[in-house]
N, C-alpha and C positions, 0 to 999 in steps of 0.2 A: 164141437167144435170147440174148436180142444185144442185149435189154433192153436181152448189150447188153443190153455186155456191159458198158459196158454192155454187159454180157450185152445183146446189141440184142433179142433176143426176149422174156425177163423183163422186161426195162425198159419196153418197149411192148405186151407183152402186160396188164400192170397197169392201162394208163389203159382199153385196149379193153373188159376184162371189165369193170371200174368202170362204164364207161358203157353197156355194153350193159346190165349190169344194172339201171342206174337206170330202166330203161325197158322190162324186160323182161315181156311177159306171159305165162300159161301156157304157149303154142305157143313161146313165142321163150327160156324158160330151158331151153335143151337142151343138154347138156353135149357130146354128141357133134359138132352143129352148131358149138357156141363152138370146139372140137378142130379140127375139119378146117378151118372157114373161117380161123381162126388160123395154124394149120401152113402151108396154101397160099398164104397172103398173105406169109408171113416167108420162105418159100423161095423165090419170086420177088423179093423185094425184096433180099435177102443177095445171090443170084447176079448181080445186076445193080450193087450197088453195093460190091462187094468191094475191088476196086482202093484205095478210099478209106479202108475197114479198114486195108487194108495199108500204107499212107501214115500214118496215125495212129497203128499201132501202133510204126512206125520211129520217129517223131518222140518217142513217150512213151518210148522204149528209149533216146533218143539221150541219153548226160549231158553237160553243159556247155552253152554256149549254143545256140540254135536262133533262126532267125528270120533278120532282118538281121543281128543280131548275131552271127552263127553265123561261125566260121570253116572249119566242118566243109565241105567240096563237099558240094552238094544238100540242103541240109537248113536252105534259107533260105526257103523260101515252097513253098507246094502245088503249084505248078506245076512249081519247080524241082524238087522231090522226084521229081516223075513222069517228068521229061525225064533227071534224072541216073539212075536206077533201069531206065529202058528201056535208056539208052545204054549201063550198064554191065553190066547182068543180064539184059536182055532182059524183053521185055513178059511173058511166062511169070512172072517174078518178084510180079508184083503177083497172081497166083490163087494163091500159094502159101497152103496153108488154107484152100484152098474148100471142099474135102470135108467135113473137122471142123464148117466154119461153116455149112454147111447141114445136116448132120447136129445139131449142137447147137442152130440157130435151129428147126427144124422139132421136135425133142424138146422146147425151152425152152416152145415154145407151145403142143403138145400138151400138157404135162406141167402147165403152169402154169393153164391153162384147166381141166385135172381136179381139180388141188389145189385151184382157186378157186371151183369150183363145189360141192364137196364140201363147204371150209371156209364157205361161204357159207352152205349148207344147213344145217349144223350149228348153226350161228351164229345162226340166222334159228329153230331148232327150240328151242335154248335160252335164247336173247337175243333174243327179237322185238322189242323196244325200241330195240337197238342202232342201226339207221337207217345212217345213213352212217356212223358210226364201226365198225360192223360189218361193212360192204363194205370199207374201210381197211384193217381188222385181216387180212380175209381175204386180200386181194391181199398183205400183206407177208408171213403167213406161207404163202401158196401161192409167191411169190418165194422164202423162204429155202429152201422144200423143192425147189424147181427148181434152185437154185444147188448144193445138196448133191449131187443128181444127175448136173447136166449139168457143174461145174466143170474136171473132167480133161480133158473135150472143150475147153473154151476154151482150157483151158493148152496143150494139144497144138496148137491153132489158133494161139497167141501164139508160141510155138518155131518152128512152119514159116513163119510171115510175117517171122521176124529171120533167117531163112535167105536163103544165095543158092542161085539156082538153080541153080551150078556146083558147089557144096559143100555138099550137103545130108545132114543128119545123121537127123533124123526124115522119115521117107518112111513114109506107110501109117497110118491110124489106130490099127488094133490092134498093128503092128510098134510104134510110138511109143511107145503106153502101154507094152507089155512092156519095152523098152527103159528107160524113165524108173524103171519098179518095180525093174528089175535095178540099175538104177545108183544111184536116191535112195530105194530104200524106196515102199511104198505111201504114204505122205506126202507124196510127191512130187508125185503127182497133184492135193493139193490147195493149193497153195504160192498162196497169193492169196487166199483163200476169205473171210478177214475182210474186207477190202475190198469181194470180191462180195458179200458177206450186206449188207453197209452200203450197196451199190447197188440194194438193193431198193426204197430208200427214193425211187428216182429213180423208180420208175412210181406213187406215190403223189403227189410233187409233179407230174408230168404230169399225173395224173389229176383232180387240184384245179383245176389251169389250164384243161383242156379242158372237162372239166364247165361250169365257170363262164362259158367261151365260148360252148358249146352254149345254154345258157340263154338269154343274152343275145341269139344270134342268133335264137332260137327265138320269144322276145318280140318281136322284130324283125319275124318271120315271121308274127304271129300266131298260134303254137301248132304252125305246121307244124314238120317235125324238120328238113330243108334238105337242101341239094344237095350233089352230090358235091364240086363246087371248093370250097364252104365249108368242108367236111369237110376238103381238103386244106391250107387255111390254117390253120385252128382247130390240126390235126394238127401242122402245122408249126412255129406259134409254141410251141404248150405243150410242143414236145419241145426247142426251142434252150432256152429258160426252164431246163427240168429239168437240161438237159443241164449249163448251166453253172454252177449250183446245185452239182452232185455231182461235176463234172469229177475233180477231185484223187484221188478215191478209182479214177479209170480210171487215171491214171496209176500209182500206187501198186501197184496189184495188176500192172500189165505189168511193173513192175522187179522185184517179186518172181517173176514167172512166166517171166521172158526165159531164163534159163539155171541150169543146175545151179549151184547156189550152195555157194561154198567156206566152209572151215572160218571164224567170223570174219566173214562178208562182213555189208556193212551194210544188205543187203536182205533179212535173217532175218526180219524180224518187222514188224510192222507201222507201230508208232510208230516206231521204228529208221529205216524207210524214208523215213516221214515228215519224221524231223530231217535225215535226211542229204541230204533233197532242198533241202530250205529252206536248210541252212548253205551248199552246195556252188552251189547254182543260183538261190538266193533263192525267193520265194512264187511268182514268174514261173514255177518250174520244173514247178510242180503243174499249169499249164496249158499244158504242152507239147501240140503237135497238135491244139489246140481247133481251129483252123482248118479241116483238112481232115475234123475228126469233124463240126463243123458245117456243113458243104458236103455231108456224109454221109447225119446223122442226120436233118436237117429235112426234106430230099426223100423219107428212106426211111420217115418217121414220117408224113407226107404220102400218100403213094402206099399206106401200109400202112393207116392209116385209115379211107380211101377205098373199097381194094380187100377189106378187113373189111367196109366195110358193106356193096357190093355184093355178093360172095361169099356171105354171112350171109344178105342178103334175097332171093337165088335159093335157095339152100337149104331155107331156112325158107317159102318160098313152095310149094315142093311137097306 
């Protein structure tokens, strides 16, 4: 979850959990079904779209100008980056970090739905009048709990994606974790956790937009729930809006996680990192990699939400 990364899993799980809760009946409100449906859908979309995530991380970590102003070969466009990496490092480099990405996404979705359902039920019992506010609070709380558990995996994924396939240091999830702890201490696994926690708001933004689109669509259809292709469109639109709104936190997180920090590094703290990027690269530096990110998250969210609806419908029908 990856949330999304945005922890993609955490980010996307917020909107799916929230929208399903809004229409959940006695049989639908099943934690296990939410967990399995979300984890399976998250696993599939992560495997399919991982190369775009790798391009995004490369752009985010690139200091100096990117896009058409870039003087660095390979960082002028999404397709240019694809071509450059494949030519210089091989196609395999686009899939570095896939294992931790799959583990993190599956874990994020599973943990998110578990924490979300537990928090929602607790709030419903103690504050029955909370309504939509209770749903939003449960979503944010679940997102934060999930980030605490999965941040080390996301950090390892980022480190792997920024390596060349010819000169790898971080090999294997467990071995990489041990290396980081040995060289940087246990705290090294939690670099970038502050912007990662902030990114839990991504799901709330997406959920708000998605829910309103669903209501408008349901009204247009005379109260019917909607078709799979409509969920594809609504999921994509809501994800794009949420991504643009919270994207700077993703860039800050990547800069903080990209490598072992030396003493006095300008990427040691969240606000120091923000200040450094703005001073050296202007505000546009906070949106590096937005292009490949949108190419990835729009179809990912669309497929994710549609797949979740279908998997959940199938499982709940049994």
